[in-house]
C-alpha positions in Angstrom: 28.7 221.3 18.6 29.5 222.2 22.2 26.5 223.4 24.2 28.1 226.8 24.6 27.8 227.3 20.8 24.2 226.3 20.9 23.5 228.7 23.7 25.3 231.6 21.9 23.4 230.9 18.6 20.0 230.7 20.4 20.5 233.9 22.5 21.6 236.3 19.8 19.8 237.6 16.7 22.1 236.6 13.9 19.6 237.5 11.1 21.5 238.5 8.0 24.9 237.4 9.6 27.0 235.0 7.7 28.2 231.9 9.5 31.0 229.9 7.9 31.4 226.6 9.8 34.5 224.4 9.9 35.1 221.0 11.3 37.5 218.1 11.5 35.4 215.8 9.4 32.8 216.2 6.6 30.3 213.9 8.4 30.4 216.0 11.6 30.1 219.2 9.4 26.9 218.3 7.6 25.1 217.8 10.9 26.6 221.0 12.2 25.4 223.0 9.3 21.9 221.8 9.8 22.0 222.4 13.6 23.3 226.0 13.0 20.4 226.7 10.6 18.0 225.5 13.3 19.6 227.4 16.2 20.1 230.6 14.3 17.1 231.2 12.0 17.7 234.1 9.7 21.5 233.6 9.6 23.2 232.8 6.3 25.0 229.5 6.8 27.6 228.8 4.1 28.9 225.4 3.0 31.4 224.4 5.7 35.0 223.3 5.4 36.3 220.1 6.8 40.0 219.6 7.4 41.2 216.5 9.2 43.9 217.3 11.7 46.4 215.0 9.9 45.9 217.0 6.7 46.4 220.5 8.0 49.8 221.0 6.5 48.4 220.4 3.0 45.1 222.3 3.5 46.1 225.7 2.1 44.6 225.2 -1.4 41.3 223.9 0.0 41.2 226.8 2.5 41.9 229.4 -0.2 39.2 227.9 -2.5 36.6 227.8 0.4 37.3 231.4 1.4 36.9 232.5 -2.2 33.6 230.6 -2.5 32.0 231.9 0.7 32.8 235.6 0.1 
C-alpha cells in the first residue's frame, strides 16, 4: 500500500468500520488485507477483490458477487 494509506489507517480510529480492499492482483491483496488489519486494529476487514487491469471489461459478475458477500 502507499505510505499515505498506512498513515491514514494509523491516525484514525476505525474501530467498527468496514474496510473492503481491492487490488490489481490476488497476491498483492492478501498482503494488503493483513497490513490493513495491523494498521487499523478494531476495523472489520472484508475479503478483498482482485481484478487485473486487462480483465476489467469482464469483471462485472465478480464485482456484483463481491459486493453482495461483503454487505
